[in-house]
Backbone as JSON, one array per atom type, in Angstrom:
{
  "sequence": "MPEYQAFRVELADNIAHVQINRPEKINAMNAVFWTEIIDIFQWIDDTDAVRAVVISGAGKHFSSGIDLMMLASVATEMGKDAGRNARLLRRKILALQASFNAVDNCRKPVLAAIQGYCLGGAIDLISACDMRYAAEDAQFSIKEIDIGMAADVGTLQRLPRIIGDGMLRELAYTGRTFGADEARTIGLVNRVYPDAASLLDGVMGIAREIASKSPIAIAGSKAMISYMRDHSINDGLEYVATWNAAMLQSNDLRVAMAAHMSKQQPEFAD",
  "N": [[0.73, -0.9, -0.17], [0.38, 2.19, -0.92], [2.6, 4.98, 0.45], [1.16, 7.77, 2.37], [1.13, 11.67, 2.12], [-0.51, 13.33, 3.81], [-2.8, 11.65, 4.87], [-3.21, 8.26, 6.63], [-3.35, 4.91, 5.64], [-4.63, 1.99, 6.08], [-5.63, -1.44, 5.84], [-7.5, -3.71, 7.33], [-10.03, -6.6, 7.8], [-11.25, -6.57, 6.15], [-11.89, -3.45, 5.4], [-11.18, -0.55, 5.14], [-9.21, 1.8, 6.76], [-9.48, 5.15, 6.46], [-7.2, 7.81, 7.49], [-7.13, 11.09, 8.2], [-4.28, 12.79, 8.11], [-2.76, 14.89, 9.9], [-2.37, 15.77, 12.19], [-1.05, 17.98, 13.86], [-1.8, 19.88, 12.39], [-4.3, 20.4, 12.71], [-5.56, 19.08, 11.22], [-5.89, 20.41, 8.81], [-6.83, 20.75, 5.76], [-5.04, 20.28, 3.32], [-2.64, 21.2, -0.05], [-1.87, 18.57, -0.84], [-3.61, 17.13, 0.33], [-6.07, 16.83, -0.82], [-5.19, 16.09, -3.62], [-4.29, 13.4, -3.04], [-6.57, 12.15, -1.73], [-7.79, 11.36, -4.03], [-6.81, 9.76, -5.28], [-6.38, 7.55, -3.19], [-9.11, 6.85, -2.94], [-9.57, 5.43, -5.62], [-7.94, 3.7, -5.08], [-9.39, 2.04, -3.51], [-11.84, 1.89, -4.86], [-10.99, -0.06, -6.58], [-9.9, -2.13, -5.46], [-11.14, -5.29, -4.64], [-11.33, -6.64, -2.24], [-11.79, -4.41, 0.11], [-14.77, -3.7, 1.2], [-15.77, -1.81, 2.71], [-15.68, 1.68, 4.44], [-13.76, 3.43, 6.73], [-13.79, 6.82, 7.38], [-11.25, 9.05, 9.26], [-9.94, 11.09, 11.58], [-7.02, 11.87, 12.32], [-5.71, 12.62, 16.13], [-6.76, 15.14, 18.18], [-9.05, 15.85, 16.92], [-11.3, 15.78, 13.77], [-11.46, 17.48, 11.4], [-10.4, 20.89, 10.59], [-10.6, 21.75, 8.26], [-10.46, 23.21, 4.86], [-7.07, 24.33, 4.18], [-5.47, 27.49, 5.06], [-3.54, 28.39, 4.17], [-3.39, 27.13, 1.99], [-5.54, 28.32, 0.69], [-4.4, 31.41, 0.27], [-2.28, 30.56, -1.3], [-3.53, 30.17, -4.08], [-4.37, 33.11, -4.38], [-2.27, 34.23, -4.7], [-1.59, 33.36, -7.69], [-3.42, 35.24, -9.2], [-4.18, 37.41, -11.6], [-4.32, 40.74, -13.6], [-6.72, 40.84, -14.97], [-10.24, 40.12, -15.28], [-11.61, 38.24, -16.36], [-9.59, 36.11, -16.99], [-9.25, 35.65, -14.47], [-11.23, 34.02, -13.44], [-11.53, 32.52, -14.9], [-9.51, 30.36, -14.05], [-10.11, 30.45, -11.33], [-12.58, 28.75, -11.23], [-11.54, 26.27, -12.77], [-9.94, 25.52, -10.54], [-11.97, 25.09, -8.1], [-13.58, 23.28, -9.55], [-11.52, 20.65, -9.45], [-11.09, 20.51, -6.61], [-13.59, 19.89, -6.28], [-13.97, 17.59, -7.02], [-12.15, 15.96, -5.73], [-13.98, 15.44, -3.76], [-16.1, 14.14, -4.8], [-15.17, 11.99, -5.47], [-14.67, 10.14, -2.81], [-18.09, 10.35, -2.36], [-18.53, 9.14, -5.11], [-17.57, 6.65, -4.42], [-17.68, 3.03, -4.51], [-18.05, 0.98, -2.32], [-19.4, 1.24, 0.88], [-19.18, 4.31, 2.89], [-18.14, 5.61, 6.1], [-18.37, 8.1, 8.16], [-16.32, 8.59, 11.23], [-16.25, 11.11, 13.68], [-14.44, 13.54, 15.66], [-14.17, 16.33, 18.22], [-13.37, 19.31, 16.25], [-15.26, 19.58, 13.13], [-15.26, 21.26, 10.69], [-16.29, 23.64, 8.21], [-14.89, 22.94, 4.94], [-14.43, 20.26, 5.54], [-17.1, 19.85, 6.34], [-18.04, 19.52, 4.19], [-16.66, 17.09, 3.27], [-17.56, 15.03, 5.36], [-20.08, 15.09, 4.15], [-20.55, 13.71, 1.56], [-20.17, 11.43, 2.65], [-21.52, 8.08, 3.18], [-22.65, 7.35, 5.47], [-22.82, 8.83, 8.94], [-21.02, 9.71, 12.11], [-20.64, 10.68, 15.76], [-18.35, 11.89, 18.23], [-18.8, 12.91, 21.48], [-17.86, 15.06, 21.92], [-17.8, 16.45, 18.94], [-17.78, 18.98, 16.76], [-19.51, 21.25, 14.66], [-19.34, 23.25, 12.05], [-20.6, 25.35, 9.21], [-18.56, 26.94, 8.01], [-17.68, 28.57, 6.09], [-19.15, 31.12, 5.15], [-17.93, 33.12, 6.73], [-15.22, 34.04, 6.26], [-16.81, 34.87, 4.04], [-17.38, 33.82, 2.11], [-19.48, 31.53, -0.32], [-19.94, 27.94, 0.78], [-18.35, 25.9, -1.59], [-17.97, 23.19, -2.43], [-19.71, 21.21, -2.38], [-21.21, 20.75, 0.05], [-23.25, 22.44, -0.18], [-25.15, 21.64, -1.72], [-25.28, 18.57, -1.08], [-26.02, 18.09, 1.3], [-28.88, 19.18, 1.64], [-30.13, 17.51, 1.4], [-29.85, 15.82, 3.07], [-29.93, 17.01, 5.96], [-32.19, 18.47, 6.18], [-33.96, 21.15, 3.86], [-34.57, 23.99, 4.85], [-33.21, 23.54, 7.85], [-30.6, 23.54, 6.73], [-30.32, 26.04, 5.54], [-30.6, 28.08, 7.65], [-28.27, 26.96, 8.91], [-25.96, 27.09, 7.23], [-26.31, 29.89, 6.65], [-25.84, 31.45, 8.65], [-23.53, 30.24, 10.0], [-22.74, 29.37, 12.09], [-21.84, 27.53, 15.32], [-22.54, 24.08, 16.24], [-23.33, 20.87, 18.03], [-22.96, 17.82, 18.85], [-24.93, 16.9, 19.87], [-27.03, 17.89, 18.68], [-26.67, 17.77, 16.49], [-27.19, 14.95, 15.9], [-29.79, 15.45, 16.49], [-30.93, 16.62, 14.26], [-30.84, 15.24, 12.03], [-28.07, 14.67, 10.95], [-25.99, 13.29, 11.98], [-25.87, 9.94, 12.58], [-25.44, 8.34, 15.34], [-24.11, 9.22, 18.52], [-20.86, 8.69, 20.25], [-19.2, 8.86, 23.48], [-16.84, 9.39, 23.51], [-13.29, 9.9, 21.87], [-12.4, 7.19, 21.38], [-14.32, 5.1, 21.93], [-16.14, 5.92, 19.89], [-14.97, 5.75, 17.54], [-14.55, 2.7, 17.72], [-17.03, 1.57, 17.65], [-17.88, 2.52, 14.85], [-16.57, 1.14, 13.51], [-17.06, -1.73, 14.33], [-20.25, -1.24, 13.15], [-18.87, -0.94, 10.25], [-17.89, -3.46, 10.06], [-19.62, -5.13, 9.95], [-21.59, -4.49, 7.67], [-19.32, -5.47, 6.09], [-19.28, -8.0, 6.33], [-21.43, -8.89, 4.76], [-23.05, -9.48, 1.63], [-20.91, -8.37, -1.03], [-21.58, -7.41, -3.57], [-24.83, -7.19, -3.43], [-24.56, -5.2, -1.57], [-23.06, -3.0, -3.02], [-25.03, -2.6, -5.17], [-27.2, -1.83, -3.6], [-26.26, 0.26, -2.73], [-25.98, 2.16, -5.19], [-27.99, 2.22, -6.04], [-29.38, 3.6, -3.99], [-28.15, 5.91, -4.0], [-28.81, 6.95, -7.08], [-31.43, 7.61, -6.61], [-31.42, 10.47, -5.63], [-31.42, 12.06, -7.53], [-33.42, 11.17, -9.57], [-37.0, 10.23, -10.23], [-39.24, 8.32, -8.55], [-40.06, 6.09, -9.93], [-38.41, 6.04, -11.77], [-36.33, 4.97, -10.58], [-37.73, 2.54, -9.86], [-37.31, 1.11, -12.2], [-34.97, 1.42, -12.8], [-33.55, -0.06, -10.86], [-34.76, -2.67, -11.21], [-34.03, -3.26, -13.95], [-31.04, -3.53, -12.87], [-31.34, -5.58, -10.95], [-31.89, -7.43, -12.67], [-29.3, -8.28, -13.74], [-27.96, -8.9, -11.21], [-29.29, -10.38, -9.88], [-28.79, -12.77, -10.53], [-26.09, -13.67, -8.96], [-23.7, -15.39, -7.42], [-24.17, -15.09, -4.87], [-26.32, -14.87, -3.94], [-27.08, -17.57, -3.37], [-25.47, -18.26, -1.46], [-26.14, -17.19, -0.09], [-28.95, -17.79, 0.68], [-28.33, -20.36, 1.48], [-27.57, -20.07, 3.88], [-28.61, -18.96, 5.33], [-30.68, -21.15, 5.81], [-29.64, -22.96, 7.35], [-28.82, -21.56, 9.56], [-26.28, -20.35, 9.57], [-23.29, -18.29, 9.61], [-22.83, -16.69, 6.96], [-20.05, -16.56, 4.54], [-19.01, -15.04, 1.97], [-17.46, -14.41, -1.42], [-14.96, -11.86, -2.26]],
  "CA": [[-0.25, -0.02, -0.4], [1.29, 3.39, -1.05], [2.63, 5.81, 1.71], [0.64, 9.32, 2.11], [1.45, 12.79, 3.34], [-1.6, 13.84, 4.57], [-3.53, 10.51, 5.01], [-2.51, 7.04, 6.5], [-4.36, 4.04, 5.47], [-4.67, 0.42, 7.11], [-6.62, -2.44, 5.21], [-7.95, -4.64, 7.83], [-10.77, -7.27, 8.29], [-12.04, -6.05, 4.57], [-12.66, -2.54, 5.96], [-10.33, 0.76, 4.62], [-9.44, 3.0, 7.64], [-9.01, 6.08, 6.12], [-7.07, 8.53, 8.86], [-6.61, 12.55, 7.8], [-3.19, 12.52, 9.53], [-1.68, 15.93, 9.67], [-2.96, 16.56, 14.0], [-0.16, 19.23, 14.42], [-2.49, 21.1, 11.49], [-5.68, 20.1, 13.44], [-6.18, 18.06, 10.33], [-6.4, 21.02, 7.48], [-7.12, 20.19, 3.86], [-3.39, 21.37, 2.21], [-2.81, 20.81, -1.46], [-1.82, 17.02, -1.26], [-4.45, 16.28, 0.5], [-7.11, 16.9, -2.26], [-4.57, 14.79, -4.77], [-4.19, 11.37, -2.37], [-7.66, 11.87, -1.61], [-8.37, 10.61, -5.13], [-5.58, 8.28, -5.46], [-6.8, 6.67, -2.37], [-10.94, 6.51, -3.0], [-9.57, 5.11, -6.53], [-7.74, 2.34, -4.99], [-10.57, 1.42, -2.79], [-12.94, 0.96, -5.71], [-10.2, -1.29, -7.52], [-9.23, -3.74, -4.54], [-12.21, -6.21, -4.21], [-10.55, -6.88, -0.35], [-12.23, -3.75, 0.28], [-15.82, -3.92, 1.11], [-16.38, -0.94, 3.54], [-14.29, 2.57, 4.52], [-14.06, 4.56, 7.71], [-12.79, 8.0, 7.87], [-11.18, 9.13, 10.58], [-9.07, 11.9, 11.86], [-5.98, 11.54, 13.92], [-5.46, 13.4, 17.07], [-8.23, 15.35, 19.07], [-10.29, 16.58, 15.96], [-11.7, 15.32, 12.81], [-10.43, 18.65, 10.71], [-10.26, 22.2, 10.77], [-11.53, 21.93, 6.85], [-9.34, 23.8, 3.8], [-5.98, 24.84, 4.48], [-6.14, 28.82, 4.92], [-2.36, 28.94, 3.27], [-3.47, 26.66, 0.51], [-5.98, 29.37, -0.26], [-3.61, 32.28, 0.21], [-1.76, 30.57, -2.72], [-4.55, 30.63, -5.04], [-4.56, 34.64, -4.75], [-1.04, 34.87, -5.6], [-1.66, 32.78, -9.41], [-4.24, 35.84, -9.57], [-3.44, 38.52, -12.62], [-5.22, 41.79, -13.63], [-7.48, 40.37, -15.79], [-11.53, 39.05, -14.19], [-12.39, 36.85, -16.89], [-8.61, 35.21, -16.51], [-8.93, 35.04, -12.74], [-12.63, 33.75, -13.2], [-11.36, 30.74, -15.66], [-8.31, 29.81, -13.24], [-10.87, 29.94, -10.15], [-13.58, 27.94, -11.6], [-10.7, 25.27, -12.38], [-9.49, 25.5, -9.44], [-13.06, 24.93, -7.74], [-13.65, 21.9, -9.44], [-10.68, 20.3, -9.18], [-11.65, 20.7, -5.01], [-14.55, 19.09, -5.84], [-13.59, 16.4, -7.86], [-11.95, 15.24, -4.68], [-14.83, 14.8, -2.61], [-17.0, 13.4, -5.94], [-14.28, 10.53, -5.37], [-15.41, 9.89, -2.04], [-19.18, 10.27, -3.21], [-18.91, 7.84, -5.98], [-17.05, 5.03, -4.36], [-18.59, 1.84, -4.78], [-18.16, 0.92, -1.21], [-20.29, 2.4, 2.05], [-17.8, 5.0, 3.63], [-18.43, 5.69, 7.52], [-17.17, 9.27, 8.96], [-15.69, 9.03, 12.59], [-15.92, 12.8, 13.88], [-14.84, 14.06, 17.23], [-13.86, 17.67, 18.11], [-13.3, 20.19, 14.95], [-15.53, 19.48, 11.94], [-15.06, 22.87, 10.11], [-15.88, 24.64, 6.78], [-14.58, 21.8, 4.21], [-14.76, 18.8, 6.47], [-18.64, 19.07, 6.65], [-18.21, 19.19, 2.47], [-16.31, 15.82, 3.03], [-18.69, 14.29, 5.53], [-21.9, 15.29, 3.2], [-19.87, 13.01, 0.58], [-20.09, 10.15, 2.9], [-22.8, 7.37, 3.04], [-23.35, 7.95, 7.04], [-21.83, 9.83, 9.59], [-21.27, 9.75, 13.59], [-19.96, 11.59, 16.06], [-18.39, 11.87, 19.13], [-19.98, 14.09, 22.16], [-17.22, 16.41, 21.7], [-17.72, 16.97, 17.8], [-18.44, 20.92, 17.03], [-19.63, 21.55, 13.12], [-19.77, 24.55, 11.53], [-20.86, 26.09, 7.9], [-17.63, 27.98, 8.22], [-17.54, 29.33, 4.76], [-19.77, 32.3, 5.49], [-17.43, 33.75, 7.7], [-14.6, 34.15, 5.33], [-16.9, 35.64, 3.15], [-17.71, 33.5, 0.53], [-20.35, 30.41, -0.42], [-19.21, 26.97, 0.37], [-18.51, 25.1, -2.87], [-17.31, 21.92, -2.4], [-20.58, 19.89, -1.9], [-22.1, 21.16, 0.93], [-25.19, 23.23, -0.51], [-25.64, 20.27, -2.72], [-25.17, 17.16, -0.53], [-26.91, 18.31, 3.34], [-30.29, 19.39, 1.76], [-31.1, 16.02, 1.15], [-29.05, 14.93, 4.26], [-30.65, 17.35, 6.82], [-33.45, 19.37, 4.95], [-33.57, 22.57, 3.58], [-34.6, 24.84, 6.23], [-31.85, 23.66, 8.65], [-29.36, 23.98, 5.97], [-30.04, 27.32, 5.29], [-30.07, 28.29, 8.75], [-26.88, 26.71, 9.22], [-25.15, 28.11, 6.15], [-26.64, 31.49, 6.71], [-24.91, 31.91, 10.26], [-22.11, 29.62, 9.99], [-23.15, 28.73, 13.81], [-21.58, 25.81, 15.74], [-23.28, 23.67, 16.86], [-22.37, 20.46, 18.55], [-23.24, 16.14, 18.62], [-26.62, 16.09, 20.39], [-27.93, 18.47, 17.89], [-26.12, 16.9, 14.92], [-28.13, 13.89, 15.91], [-31.12, 15.56, 16.17], [-31.05, 17.25, 12.72], [-29.78, 13.49, 11.45], [-26.34, 15.13, 10.02], [-24.8, 12.15, 12.66], [-26.77, 8.6, 12.94], [-25.23, 8.34, 16.56], [-23.39, 9.77, 18.98], [-20.35, 7.66, 21.24], [-19.18, 9.32, 24.6], [-15.39, 9.67, 23.4], [-13.27, 9.56, 20.46], [-12.41, 5.71, 21.17], [-15.33, 4.45, 21.7], [-16.3, 6.03, 18.78], [-14.12, 4.61, 16.63], [-14.74, 0.86, 18.4], [-18.61, 1.69, 17.71], [-17.88, 2.49, 13.89], [-15.5, -0.01, 13.36], [-18.19, -2.51, 14.75], [-20.66, -1.06, 12.09], [-18.41, -1.29, 9.11], [-17.45, -5.0, 10.06], [-21.14, -5.79, 10.03], [-21.55, -4.5, 6.45], [-18.0, -6.19, 5.46], [-19.83, -9.14, 6.15], [-22.78, -9.14, 3.57], [-23.11, -9.68, -0.04], [-20.62, -7.37, -1.42], [-22.7, -7.14, -5.21], [-25.55, -6.76, -2.54], [-24.1, -3.94, -0.77], [-22.37, -2.26, -4.21], [-26.22, -2.8, -5.59], [-27.74, -1.13, -2.81], [-25.66, 1.67, -2.72], [-25.89, 2.55, -6.32], [-29.59, 2.35, -6.32], [-30.26, 4.86, -2.77], [-27.68, 7.49, -4.89], [-29.6, 7.29, -8.02], [-32.73, 8.17, -6.11], [-31.53, 12.06, -4.99], [-31.67, 12.97, -8.52], [-34.68, 10.78, -10.15], [-38.23, 9.97, -9.3], [-39.28, 7.01, -7.94], [-40.42, 5.22, -11.15], [-37.2, 6.06, -13.03], [-35.61, 4.15, -9.67], [-38.1, 1.24, -10.12], [-37.06, 0.93, -13.74], [-33.02, 1.62, -13.14], [-33.25, -1.43, -9.72], [-35.31, -4.09, -12.47], [-32.66, -3.49, -14.6], [-29.89, -3.83, -11.89], [-31.25, -7.12, -10.52], [-32.09, -8.45, -13.43], [-28.1, -8.89, -13.57], [-27.65, -9.4, -10.06], [-29.81, -11.45, -9.07], [-27.91, -14.17, -11.0], [-24.85, -13.98, -8.68], [-23.56, -16.79, -6.48], [-24.04, -14.38, -3.4], [-27.93, -15.3, -3.17], [-27.07, -19.32, -2.54], [-24.68, -18.49, -0.36], [-27.16, -16.34, 1.49], [-29.9, -18.48, 1.72], [-28.26, -21.64, 2.51], [-26.74, -19.76, 5.49], [-30.13, -18.67, 6.57], [-31.16, -22.03, 5.64], [-28.67, -23.67, 8.02], [-28.18, -20.57, 10.63], [-24.61, -20.45, 9.78], [-22.82, -17.23, 9.11], [-22.38, -16.56, 5.26], [-18.68, -16.26, 4.06], [-19.01, -14.41, 0.91], [-16.37, -14.15, -2.12], [-14.76, -10.44, -2.36]],
  "C": [[0.94, 1.0, -0.14], [1.7, 4.26, 0.15], [1.98, 7.49, 1.47], [0.92, 10.15, 3.1], [0.54, 13.13, 4.22], [-3.16, 12.65, 5.12], [-2.27, 9.2, 5.29], [-3.76, 6.21, 6.23], [-3.9, 2.54, 5.44], [-5.7, 0.24, 6.09], [-6.76, -3.82, 6.37], [-9.51, -5.06, 8.11], [-11.97, -6.81, 6.96], [-12.65, -4.43, 4.67], [-10.97, -1.51, 5.54], [-10.3, 1.5, 5.76], [-8.32, 4.07, 6.82], [-8.57, 7.42, 7.23], [-6.7, 10.03, 8.11], [-5.69, 12.52, 8.72], [-2.1, 13.4, 9.82], [-2.17, 16.82, 11.6], [-2.3, 17.93, 14.43], [-0.4, 20.25, 13.65], [-3.88, 21.42, 11.98], [-6.61, 19.44, 12.16], [-6.49, 19.02, 8.82], [-5.76, 20.62, 6.11], [-5.73, 21.31, 3.25], [-3.72, 20.46, 0.46], [-2.63, 19.24, -1.52], [-2.58, 16.72, -0.52], [-6.07, 16.13, -0.16], [-6.65, 16.04, -3.38], [-4.63, 13.53, -4.08], [-5.39, 11.76, -1.98], [-8.46, 10.89, -2.67], [-7.82, 9.28, -5.52], [-6.06, 6.92, -4.46], [-8.2, 6.21, -2.68], [-10.67, 5.28, -4.33], [-8.62, 3.81, -6.35], [-8.84, 1.37, -4.39], [-11.44, 0.64, -3.86], [-12.39, -0.07, -6.57], [-9.93, -2.29, -6.86], [-10.91, -4.29, -3.87], [-11.84, -6.73, -2.96], [-11.39, -5.67, 0.55], [-13.54, -3.28, 0.24], [-16.45, -2.91, 2.33], [-15.08, 0.1, 4.16], [-14.88, 3.48, 5.66], [-13.08, 5.62, 7.67], [-12.54, 8.6, 8.93], [-10.33, 10.36, 10.37], [-8.1, 12.15, 12.98], [-5.8, 12.68, 14.76], [-6.71, 13.76, 17.69], [-8.89, 16.05, 17.76], [-10.35, 16.03, 14.8], [-11.03, 16.06, 11.38], [-11.25, 19.7, 10.65], [-11.1, 23.04, 9.36], [-10.55, 22.59, 6.27], [-8.07, 24.59, 4.82], [-5.72, 26.11, 3.96], [-4.83, 29.25, 3.77], [-2.57, 28.59, 1.84], [-3.97, 27.89, -0.4], [-5.44, 30.92, -0.77], [-2.66, 31.97, -1.09], [-2.19, 30.73, -3.79], [-4.48, 32.26, -5.16], [-3.39, 34.97, -5.4], [-1.01, 34.44, -7.21], [-2.64, 34.13, -9.75], [-3.55, 36.93, -10.53], [-4.66, 40.05, -12.54], [-6.43, 41.79, -14.28], [-9.14, 39.44, -15.28], [-11.54, 38.21, -15.26], [-11.23, 35.63, -17.32], [-8.65, 34.35, -15.19], [-10.04, 33.84, -12.64], [-12.14, 32.24, -13.82], [-10.21, 30.39, -14.42], [-9.05, 29.37, -11.99], [-11.91, 28.91, -10.46], [-12.85, 26.23, -12.04], [-10.31, 24.8, -11.35], [-10.54, 24.77, -8.24], [-13.46, 23.49, -8.61], [-12.72, 21.19, -9.61], [-10.57, 19.42, -7.37], [-12.68, 19.65, -5.43], [-14.78, 17.51, -6.44], [-12.86, 15.3, -6.56], [-13.28, 14.22, -4.14], [-16.05, 14.04, -3.79], [-16.15, 11.98, -5.81], [-14.68, 9.96, -4.44], [-17.06, 9.68, -2.23], [-19.59, 9.11, -3.85], [-17.99, 6.62, -5.77], [-18.09, 4.23, -4.24], [-19.35, 1.3, -3.68], [-18.85, 1.69, -0.23], [-18.94, 3.21, 2.37], [-18.22, 5.56, 4.72], [-17.66, 7.13, 7.75], [-17.37, 9.14, 10.69], [-15.48, 10.6, 13.12], [-15.97, 12.82, 15.36], [-13.67, 15.61, 17.0], [-13.86, 18.23, 16.87], [-14.15, 19.68, 13.95], [-16.24, 20.47, 11.39], [-15.29, 22.98, 8.57], [-15.62, 22.94, 5.43], [-14.63, 20.21, 4.63], [-16.25, 18.68, 6.56], [-18.81, 18.92, 4.61], [-17.71, 17.71, 2.24], [-17.37, 15.19, 3.78], [-20.12, 14.0, 4.88], [-21.53, 14.0, 1.95], [-19.87, 12.02, 1.13], [-21.74, 9.39, 2.92], [-23.65, 7.86, 4.7], [-22.23, 8.64, 8.04], [-22.36, 9.48, 11.26], [-20.39, 10.37, 14.4], [-19.49, 11.52, 17.39], [-18.93, 13.04, 20.09], [-19.14, 15.09, 21.89], [-16.68, 17.55, 20.36], [-18.82, 18.54, 17.81], [-18.24, 21.05, 15.52], [-19.86, 23.1, 13.06], [-19.78, 24.74, 10.01], [-19.98, 26.71, 7.67], [-17.34, 29.02, 7.06], [-17.88, 31.18, 4.73], [-19.14, 32.97, 6.29], [-16.41, 34.43, 7.37], [-14.71, 34.62, 4.57], [-17.29, 35.12, 1.77], [-18.88, 31.93, 0.97], [-19.78, 29.09, -0.23], [-19.57, 25.91, -1.16], [-18.16, 23.94, -3.41], [-18.3, 20.81, -2.09], [-21.39, 20.16, -0.86], [-23.46, 21.37, 0.88], [-25.55, 22.5, -1.05], [-26.14, 18.96, -2.18], [-26.22, 17.27, 0.15], [-28.32, 18.84, 2.76], [-30.65, 18.4, 1.83], [-31.02, 14.87, 2.34], [-29.8, 15.59, 6.07], [-31.87, 18.29, 7.13], [-32.98, 20.73, 4.52], [-33.36, 23.39, 4.5], [-33.41, 24.81, 7.37], [-30.52, 23.87, 7.82], [-29.24, 25.3, 6.07], [-29.63, 28.0, 6.64], [-28.49, 28.25, 9.0], [-25.52, 27.41, 8.41], [-25.08, 29.72, 6.02], [-25.8, 32.24, 7.58], [-23.54, 31.11, 10.45], [-21.79, 29.15, 11.73], [-22.55, 27.24, 14.23], [-22.42, 25.28, 16.44], [-22.64, 21.69, 17.4], [-23.48, 18.49, 18.46], [-24.65, 16.09, 18.68], [-27.59, 16.78, 18.72], [-27.56, 18.3, 16.39], [-27.04, 15.76, 14.11], [-29.56, 14.01, 15.37], [-31.83, 16.05, 14.45], [-30.77, 16.11, 11.72], [-28.34, 13.77, 10.95], [-25.86, 13.17, 10.48], [-25.95, 10.81, 12.7], [-26.58, 8.48, 14.91], [-23.98, 8.76, 17.16], [-23.06, 9.29, 20.72], [-20.11, 8.94, 22.24], [-17.73, 9.73, 23.95], [-14.78, 8.96, 21.95], [-12.66, 7.96, 20.09], [-13.81, 4.92, 21.05], [-16.4, 4.67, 20.51], [-16.04, 5.64, 17.18], [-14.36, 3.32, 16.6], [-15.86, 0.73, 17.53], [-18.76, 2.08, 15.88], [-17.19, 1.5, 13.2], [-16.27, -0.82, 13.05], [-19.35, -2.19, 13.41], [-20.53, -1.66, 10.49], [-18.17, -2.64, 8.8], [-18.31, -5.68, 9.67], [-21.42, -5.91, 8.86], [-20.42, -4.91, 5.26], [-18.88, -7.51, 5.53], [-21.14, -9.66, 5.54], [-22.25, -8.84, 2.27], [-22.21, -8.23, -0.53], [-21.24, -6.7, -3.15], [-23.93, -6.41, -4.18], [-25.41, -5.38, -2.24], [-23.31, -2.86, -1.85], [-24.16, -1.66, -5.07], [-27.32, -1.7, -5.05], [-27.41, 0.58, -3.02], [-25.69, 2.75, -3.94], [-27.09, 3.08, -6.53], [-30.16, 3.79, -5.18], [-29.11, 6.15, -3.89], [-28.18, 7.54, -5.86], [-30.84, 8.01, -7.66], [-32.13, 9.45, -5.89], [-31.77, 12.64, -6.56], [-32.97, 12.1, -9.48], [-36.05, 10.66, -9.25], [-38.55, 8.26, -9.2], [-39.45, 5.92, -9.29], [-39.7, 4.93, -11.81], [-35.99, 4.97, -11.86], [-35.88, 2.32, -9.51], [-37.66, 0.18, -11.88], [-35.52, 0.48, -13.63], [-33.17, -0.49, -11.91], [-33.95, -2.76, -10.59], [-34.2, -4.38, -13.07], [-31.49, -4.21, -14.06], [-30.2, -5.39, -11.88], [-31.46, -8.0, -11.67], [-30.42, -9.37, -14.09], [-27.49, -9.58, -12.18], [-27.88, -10.0, -9.31], [-29.34, -12.92, -9.29], [-26.75, -14.6, -10.15], [-25.11, -14.95, -7.41], [-23.9, -16.67, -5.03], [-25.74, -14.63, -2.75], [-27.51, -16.65, -2.5], [-26.77, -19.2, -1.75], [-25.53, -18.2, 0.78], [-28.12, -16.99, 1.89], [-29.27, -19.73, 1.99], [-27.69, -21.56, 3.91], [-27.87, -19.84, 6.27], [-30.51, -19.96, 6.88], [-31.17, -23.07, 7.19], [-28.25, -22.78, 9.44], [-27.15, -20.9, 10.86], [-24.57, -18.9, 9.41], [-22.27, -17.3, 7.76], [-20.8, -16.26, 5.27], [-19.51, -15.79, 2.15], [-17.41, -13.67, -0.17], [-16.07, -12.48, -2.17], [-15.11, -10.71, -4.08]]
}
C-alpha cells in the first residue's frame, strides 16, 4: 500500500481505515490532501478486498477544513484580467469538487467518524459519505460564510438531502457552531458516542457488519440509493429492475439462502 503525506491508510477485516493524518495542523486540508484522496478512493474502488471504508481524523479533531495557506497561494496566481481570474478559479474549484466526488462515487459504503472540530471543508467531506457518527465533543460549523464566501465543494448540494432544506439554510447563513446532540437531532449523524475511542470502536463494528454482507448486494444498494437523489421513484424502480436482472444471478444469493436455512454465518467471495 502506498505511503501518503496527508493520510494514513490501513486495510484490515475488509475495512479500509482512511485517517486524515495532520494532527499538528488540526488536520487542515492542504494541497496534497486534495490529490491524495482521489488516489486513495481509486485504490479503494479497484480493490475487491475492501468492502467498507471508515474516514477519521488523527488526534483531537476530525478536521478544521481547507488549509488557509492553500487559499492564500491561489490568490498569488491571480492577475489583472477578471476573465482569466474567473477561469483559473473555476478550474481550481472543480478540481477540489472532484476530490469529494471521488468519495461520493465510491462503490463501497463510506462511514465518517467525527471527533472535535468538523469545520468548513470537513462538512463538505462528511456530506459525501454514506453515514456519519460523532463523539460527544464534536463541533460542526459551515464556516465558509465567515470568510466571506459560499461553500463550494458539496455542502450546499448534498446536505439538503441529509438534514433538510430549512435547517441547512440556517446553518449555512449563520455559520454557527453546533454540537453532536444537535447534529443527531437534525439527522446529520446517526449516533453519538461518549469519546473518540468508543466512537472508532463503534463505527468499526458497524463497518464490520457491512463487510460481512454480500459485496454485490451492498454495491447494488448503494448505487440505487445514490441514483434516487436525482431521479423519480418510477425511474428508480425501472433502474433497480434492470440492475437486479443481472445481479440476482450472483452466487451470493445461493450462499446467503443456504446460510439462512442452516443458521450459519455466510462467507462471501470478495
